C-alpha positions as CSV (number, residue, x, y, z in Angstrom):
1,M,0.0,0.0,0.0
2,R,1.2,3.5,-0.8
3,L,2.5,5.5,2.1
4,D,0.2,8.5,1.7
5,K,-2.9,6.1,1.6
6,W,-1.6,4.3,4.7
7,L,-1.1,7.6,6.6
8,K,-4.7,8.5,5.8
9,L,-6.2,5.1,6.7
10,S,-4.3,5.0,10.0
11,R,-5.6,8.5,10.7
12,L,-2.2,9.9,11.5
13,I,-2.8,12.5,8.8
14,K,-6.4,13.6,8.1
15,R,-6.3,13.8,4.3
16,R,-4.4,12.0,1.6
17,T,-3.4,15.1,-0.2
18,V,-1.9,16.5,3.0
19,A,0.0,13.2,3.5
20,N,1.3,13.4,-0.1
21,E,2.5,17.0,0.5
22,A,4.2,16.0,3.8
23,C,6.1,13.2,1.9
24,D,7.1,15.6,-0.9
25,A,8.4,18.1,1.8
26,G,10.6,15.4,3.4
27,K,8.6,15.4,6.6
28,V,8.1,11.6,6.6
29,T,11.0,9.2,6.9
30,V,11.3,5.4,6.9
31,G,14.3,4.0,8.7
32,G,15.9,7.4,8.8
33,R,15.6,8.3,5.1
34,A,13.1,10.5,3.4
35,V,10.7,8.7,1.2
36,K,8.1,9.6,-1.5
37,A,4.4,9.1,-1.1
38,S,4.6,6.1,-3.5
39,Y,6.7,4.2,-1.0
40,D,5.3,0.7,-0.4
41,V,4.5,0.4,3.3
42,K,5.2,-3.0,5.0
43,P,4.5,-4.3,8.5
44,G,7.6,-3.7,10.6
45,D,8.5,-0.3,9.0
46,V,9.4,2.4,11.4
47,L,8.0,5.8,10.3
48,S,8.9,9.2,11.6
49,L,6.6,12.1,11.0
50,T,7.7,15.7,11.7
51,F,5.0,18.4,12.3
52,G,6.6,21.7,13.3
53,E,8.6,21.1,16.5
54,R,7.0,17.7,17.2
55,T,8.2,14.3,15.8
56,T,6.1,11.2,16.0
57,T,7.7,7.8,15.5
58,V,5.5,4.8,14.8
59,K,6.0,1.2,13.9
60,V,3.6,-0.3,11.2
61,L,1.8,-3.3,12.6
62,S,-0.7,-3.9,9.7
63,V,-1.6,-2.8,6.2
64,Q,-5.3,-3.1,5.5
65,E,-7.3,-1.7,2.6
66,I,-10.5,-1.1,4.7
67,V,-10.2,0.1,8.3
68,G,-12.9,1.4,10.6
69,K,-12.4,4.4,12.8
70,A,-12.2,2.3,15.9
71,D,-9.5,0.0,14.4
72,A,-7.3,2.7,12.9
73,A,-5.1,3.0,16.0
74,G,-4.4,-0.8,15.8
75,M,-2.5,-0.3,12.5
76,Y,0.5,1.1,14.3
77,E,2.2,1.5,17.7
78,E,4.0,4.6,18.9
79,V,7.8,4.1,19.5
80,R,9.6,6.3,22.0
């Protein structure tokens, strides 16, 4: 699954276009390197998202095409 679509489905970013722009601006990294929105997300990937001063690091647990609002948080776990 594309990174921008996964970010939207997991509800880490509200809209897919915003996720796409964040990837293009280099604000999303996988394993320490900036990636494009077309990056293929796999379980086990560690993503870092930078929003202003705040950086959120998450580990991908699952990649699903259809996710309900209640199950979205189960797609990842926060890493400290």
